[in-house]
FIKOLZA-1660 file (N, C-alpha, C; in steps of 0.1 Angstrom, whole numbers, plus 5000, padded with zeros to 4 digits):
% residues 111
   i   px   py   pz ch aa at
   1 5229 3157 5291  A  X  N
   1 5221 3163 5280  A  X CA
   1 5227 3156 5266  A  X  C
   2 5219 3155 5257  A  X  N
   2 5221 3145 5245  A  X CA
   2 5215 3155 5236  A  X  C
   3 5224 3154 5226  A  X  N
   3 5219 3158 5210  A  X CA
   3 5215 3147 5202  A  X  C
   4 5204 3148 5196  A  X  N
   4 5198 3139 5187  A  X CA
   4 5209 3137 5175  A  X  C
   5 5213 3127 5170  A  X  N
   5 5225 3125 5159  A  X CA
   5 5222 3134 5149  A  X  C
   6 5210 3138 5144  A  X  N
   6 5210 3150 5134  A  X CA
   6 5214 3163 5137  A  X  C
   7 5214 3165 5151  A  X  N
   7 5219 3177 5158  A  X CA
   7 5208 3187 5158  A  X  C
   8 5195 3181 5155  A  X  N
   8 5182 3193 5155  A  X CA
   8 5177 3197 5169  A  X  C
   9 5181 3185 5175  A  X  N
   9 5172 3185 5189  A  X CA
   9 5184 3184 5206  A  X  C
  10 5182 3191 5213  A  X  N
  10 5188 3189 5225  A  X CA
  10 5180 3183 5237  A  X  C
  11 5184 3173 5242  A  X  N
  11 5174 3167 5251  A  X CA
  11 5182 3167 5264  A  X  C
  12 5177 3174 5277  A  X  N
  12 5183 3176 5289  A  X CA
  12 5176 3174 5299  A  X  C
  13 5181 3172 5311  A  X  N
  13 5176 3169 5325  A  X CA
  13 5177 3185 5328  A  X  C
  14 5167 3191 5334  A  X  N
  14 5167 3203 5345  A  X CA
  14 5158 3198 5356  A  X  C
  15 5163 3202 5368  A  X  N
  15 5158 3200 5381  A  X CA
  15 5150 3187 5381  A  X  C
  16 5151 3175 5374  A  X  N
  16 5147 3162 5372  A  X CA
  16 5137 3161 5363  A  X  C
  17 5136 3172 5355  A  X  N
  17 5124 3170 5345  A  X CA
  17 5131 3170 5331  A  X  C
  18 5124 3164 5322  A  X  N
  18 5128 3166 5306  A  X CA
  18 5128 3175 5300  A  X  C
  19 5136 3183 5293  A  X  N
  19 5135 3193 5283  A  X CA
  19 5140 3191 5271  A  X  C
  20 5132 3197 5260  A  X  N
  20 5138 3191 5245  A  X CA
  20 5137 3206 5240  A  X  C
  21 5150 3209 5234  A  X  N
  21 5152 3221 5227  A  X CA
  21 5157 3219 5214  A  X  C
  22 5149 3228 5203  A  X  N
  22 5151 3228 5188  A  X CA
  22 5162 3239 5189  A  X  C
  23 5173 3232 5185  A  X  N
  23 5184 3241 5182  A  X CA
  23 5185 3254 5174  A  X  C
  24 5176 3248 5162  A  X  N
  24 5179 3258 5149  A  X CA
  24 5166 3272 5155  A  X  C
  25 5156 3264 5162  A  X  N
  25 5144 3276 5165  A  X CA
  25 5147 3286 5181  A  X  C
  26 5159 3276 5187  A  X  N
  26 5162 3275 5197  A  X CA
  26 5147 3278 5210  A  X  C
  27 5142 3272 5208  A  X  N
  27 5126 3270 5213  A  X CA
  27 5126 3257 5223  A  X  C
  28 5124 3259 5235  A  X  N
  28 5125 3246 5245  A  X CA
  28 5108 3242 5250  A  X  C
  29 5108 3231 5252  A  X  N
  29 5099 3226 5253  A  X CA
  29 5098 3219 5268  A  X  C
  30 5093 3219 5279  A  X  N
  30 5093 3212 5290  A  X CA
  30 5084 3200 5291  A  X  C
  31 5088 3189 5295  A  X  N
  31 5080 3177 5296  A  X CA
  31 5084 3174 5310  A  X  C
  32 5078 3163 5316  A  X  N
  32 5068 3158 5311  A  X CA
  32 5055 3163 5312  A  X  C
  33 5053 3173 5313  A  X  N
  33 5036 3180 5312  A  X CA
  33 5033 3174 5297  A  X  C
  34 5039 3174 5288  A  X  N
  34 5033 3166 5278  A  X CA
  34 5037 3154 5272  A  X  C
  35 5049 3148 5278  A  X  N
  35 5054 3136 5276  A  X CA
  35 5052 3127 5286  A  X  C
  36 5047 3119 5287  A  X  N
  36 5040 3111 5299  A  X CA
  36 5055 3103 5303  A  X  C
  37 5055 3103 5314  A  X  N
  37 5064 3094 5320  A  X CA
  37 5059 3079 5326  A  X  C
  38 5046 3079 5324  A  X  N
  38 5038 3063 5327  A  X CA
  38 5024 3065 5326  A  X  C
  39 5018 3054 5326  A  X  N
  39 5001 3056 5323  A  X CA
  39 4997 3065 5335  A  X  C
  40 5005 3066 5347  A  X  N
  40 5002 3072 5358  A  X CA
  40 5014 3083 5361  A  X  C
  41 5011 3092 5362  A  X  N
  41 5017 3108 5366  A  X CA
  41 5026 3101 5377  A  X  C
  42 5039 3104 5379  A  X  N
  42 5046 3102 5392  A  X CA
  42 5055 3117 5396  A  X  C
  43 5060 3115 5407  A  X  N
  43 5069 3126 5409  A  X CA
  43 5084 3126 5410  A  X  C
  44 5085 3110 5407  A  X  N
  44 5099 3105 5405  A  X CA
  44 5107 3114 5394  A  X  C
  45 5119 3117 5401  A  X  N
  45 5127 3128 5392  A  X CA
  45 5137 3117 5382  A  X  C
  46 5137 3126 5369  A  X  N
  46 5146 3118 5360  A  X CA
  46 5162 3121 5363  A  X  C
  47 5168 3110 5361  A  X  N
  47 5181 3112 5368  A  X CA
  47 5194 3111 5356  A  X  C
  48 5190 3104 5345  A  X  N
  48 5199 3102 5332  A  X CA
  48 5190 3097 5322  A  X  C
  49 5193 3104 5309  A  X  N
  49 5192 3098 5300  A  X CA
  49 5201 3098 5285  A  X  C
  50 5198 3090 5277  A  X  N
  50 5203 3089 5265  A  X CA
  50 5196 3087 5251  A  X  C
  51 5199 3089 5240  A  X  N
  51 5193 3089 5228  A  X CA
  51 5201 3079 5216  A  X  C
  52 5191 3072 5213  A  X  N
  52 5196 3061 5204  A  X CA
  52 5204 3067 5192  A  X  C
  53 5214 3059 5188  A  X  N
  53 5222 3064 5176  A  X CA
  53 5213 3066 5166  A  X  C
  54 5202 3060 5163  A  X  N
  54 5195 3063 5149  A  X CA
  54 5185 3078 5155  A  X  C
  55 5185 3081 5164  A  X  N
  55 5174 3093 5170  A  X CA
  55 5161 3089 5171  A  X  C
  56 5160 3079 5169  A  X  N
  56 5145 3076 5168  A  X CA
  56 5139 3071 5181  A  X  C
  57 5150 3067 5191  A  X  N
  57 5142 3066 5207  A  X CA
  57 5152 3076 5216  A  X  C
  58 5146 3077 5228  A  X  N
  58 5156 3081 5241  A  X CA
  58 5150 3072 5253  A  X  C
  59 5161 3068 5261  A  X  N
  59 5152 3064 5274  A  X CA
  59 5160 3073 5285  A  X  C
  60 5153 3070 5297  A  X  N
  60 5160 3079 5310  A  X CA
  60 5155 3067 5319  A  X  C
  61 5165 3073 5331  A  X  N
  61 5160 3063 5343  A  X CA
  61 5157 3073 5351  A  X  C
  62 5148 3071 5366  A  X  N
  62 5143 3077 5374  A  X CA
  62 5149 3075 5386  A  X  C
  63 5146 3082 5398  A  X  N
  63 5151 3079 5414  A  X CA
  63 5141 3070 5419  A  X  C
  64 5130 3063 5411  A  X  N
  64 5124 3049 5416  A  X CA
  64 5129 3037 5409  A  X  C
  65 5141 3038 5404  A  X  N
  65 5147 3028 5396  A  X CA
  65 5141 3022 5385  A  X  C
  66 5134 3029 5379  A  X  N
  66 5125 3026 5364  A  X CA
  66 5135 3033 5350  A  X  C
  67 5131 3023 5343  A  X  N
  67 5139 3029 5328  A  X CA
  67 5125 3031 5321  A  X  C
  68 5125 3042 5313  A  X  N
  68 5115 3049 5305  A  X CA
  68 5120 3049 5294  A  X  C
  69 5112 3044 5282  A  X  N
  69 5114 3045 5267  A  X CA
  69 5105 3052 5262  A  X  C
  70 5109 3064 5250  A  X  N
  70 5103 3070 5243  A  X CA
  70 5110 3070 5230  A  X  C
  71 5096 3071 5222  A  X  N
  71 5098 3070 5205  A  X CA
  71 5094 3081 5199  A  X  C
  72 5105 3085 5189  A  X  N
  72 5098 3095 5180  A  X CA
  72 5093 3089 5169  A  X  C
  73 5079 3095 5166  A  X  N
  73 5073 3087 5156  A  X CA
  73 5059 3095 5152  A  X  C
  74 5051 3090 5141  A  X  N
  74 5037 3098 5139  A  X CA
  74 5032 3098 5147  A  X  C
  75 5021 3108 5155  A  X  N
  75 5014 3106 5165  A  X CA
  75 5002 3097 5163  A  X  C
  76 4999 3089 5173  A  X  N
  76 4991 3077 5169  A  X CA
  76 4994 3070 5156  A  X  C
  77 5006 3067 5152  A  X  N
  77 5011 3060 5144  A  X CA
  77 5003 3064 5130  A  X  C
  78 4999 3076 5128  A  X  N
  78 4991 3080 5115  A  X CA
  78 5000 3088 5106  A  X  C
  79 5005 3084 5093  A  X  N
  79 5015 3096 5088  A  X CA
  79 5008 3109 5085  A  X  C
  80 4994 3111 5088  A  X  N
  80 4991 3122 5082  A  X CA
  80 4991 3132 5098  A  X  C
  81 4996 3128 5105  A  X  N
  81 5000 3136 5119  A  X CA
  81 5013 3142 5120  A  X  C
  82 5014 3146 5133  A  X  N
  82 5026 3153 5134  A  X CA
  82 5039 3142 5139  A  X  C
  83 5050 3143 5138  A  X  N
  83 5061 3137 5142  A  X CA
  83 5062 3140 5157  A  X  C
  84 5063 3133 5167  A  X  N
  84 5066 3137 5181  A  X CA
  84 5069 3125 5192  A  X  C
  85 5076 3128 5202  A  X  N
  85 5081 3121 5212  A  X CA
  85 5070 3113 5219  A  X  C
  86 5070 3102 5218  A  X  N
  86 5058 3090 5225  A  X CA
  86 5065 3082 5235  A  X  C
  87 5053 3082 5248  A  X  N
  87 5058 3070 5257  A  X CA
  87 5058 3058 5252  A  X  C
  88 5068 3051 5253  A  X  N
  88 5071 3038 5247  A  X CA
  88 5067 3026 5258  A  X  C
  89 5070 3028 5271  A  X  N
  89 5071 3018 5279  A  X CA
  89 5081 3023 5295  A  X  C
  90 5075 3018 5306  A  X  N
  90 5083 3020 5318  A  X CA
  90 5085 3007 5323  A  X  C
  91 5098 3003 5328  A  X  N
  91 5100 2991 5334  A  X CA
  91 5110 2994 5346  A  X  C
  92 5099 2988 5360  A  X  N
  92 5108 2987 5372  A  X CA
  92 5112 2974 5375  A  X  C
  93 5124 2972 5370  A  X  N
  93 5127 2958 5374  A  X CA
  93 5141 2957 5380  A  X  C
  94 5144 2970 5386  A  X  N
  94 5158 2968 5392  A  X CA
  94 5155 2970 5408  A  X  C
  95 5163 2962 5413  A  X  N
  95 5162 2966 5429  A  X CA
  95 5172 2974 5435  A  X  C
  96 5182 2977 5429  A  X  N
  96 5192 2983 5431  A  X CA
  96 5191 2997 5422  A  X  C
  97 5200 3006 5426  A  X  N
  97 5202 3021 5421  A  X CA
  97 5207 3016 5408  A  X  C
  98 5198 3024 5396  A  X  N
  98 5206 3022 5384  A  X CA
  98 5218 3031 5381  A  X  C
  99 5229 3027 5379  A  X  N
  99 5239 3035 5378  A  X CA
  99 5239 3043 5361  A  X  C
 100 5239 3034 5352  A  X  N
 100 5237 3040 5338  A  X CA
 100 5227 3030 5326  A  X  C
 101 5223 3037 5318  A  X  N
 101 5217 3032 5307  A  X CA
 101 5224 3034 5296  A  X  C
 102 5221 3024 5287  A  X  N
 102 5226 3025 5272  A  X CA
 102 5218 3018 5262  A  X  C
 103 5219 3021 5248  A  X  N
 103 5216 3012 5239  A  X CA
 103 5225 3005 5231  A  X  C
 104 5223 2993 5227  A  X  N
 104 5229 2985 5220  A  X CA
 104 5224 2982 5204  A  X  C
 105 5235 2978 5197  A  X  N
 105 5228 2977 5182  A  X CA
 105 5228 2962 5181  A  X  C
 106 5216 2956 5173  A  X  N
 106 5209 2946 5176  A  X CA
 106 5216 2938 5164  A  X  C
 107 5220 2923 5169  A  X  N
 107 5228 2917 5161  A  X CA
 107 5216 2910 5147  A  X  C
 108 5205 2907 5150  A  X  N
 108 5196 2905 5140  A  X CA
 108 5191 2919 5134  A  X  C
 109 5192 2916 5121  A  X  N
 109 5187 2930 5111  A  X CA
 109 5175 2933 5112  A  X  C
 110 5162 2924 5114  A  X  N
 110 5151 2926 5113  A  X CA
 110 5146 2931 5128  A  X  C
 111 5153 2933 5139  A  X  N
 111 5151 2941 5150  A  X CA
 111 5149 2956 5150  A  X  C
% end
């Protein structure tokens, strides 16, 4: 389980699914029912997750050796919409079991 850097949300794994809990409201939303894990829904269980240092992204790995990235942003990029976690991509470039995932700081300030 991981807290976002601002401490407002707790993102946790429960039975292979992602759960996001608002610490202030003590409300929990279960995903991936609303949070897609790919363009095609799969039954692969989520094994690990990590939140970026700026709290704008979180990534997770699943039992199919994929890494899935989510971004916290305005729905459909429209500032008039609500901010929510959105599927950003899924990569299956690993042939072996993923043992750990992490975010790193970019050397290039424009990244």
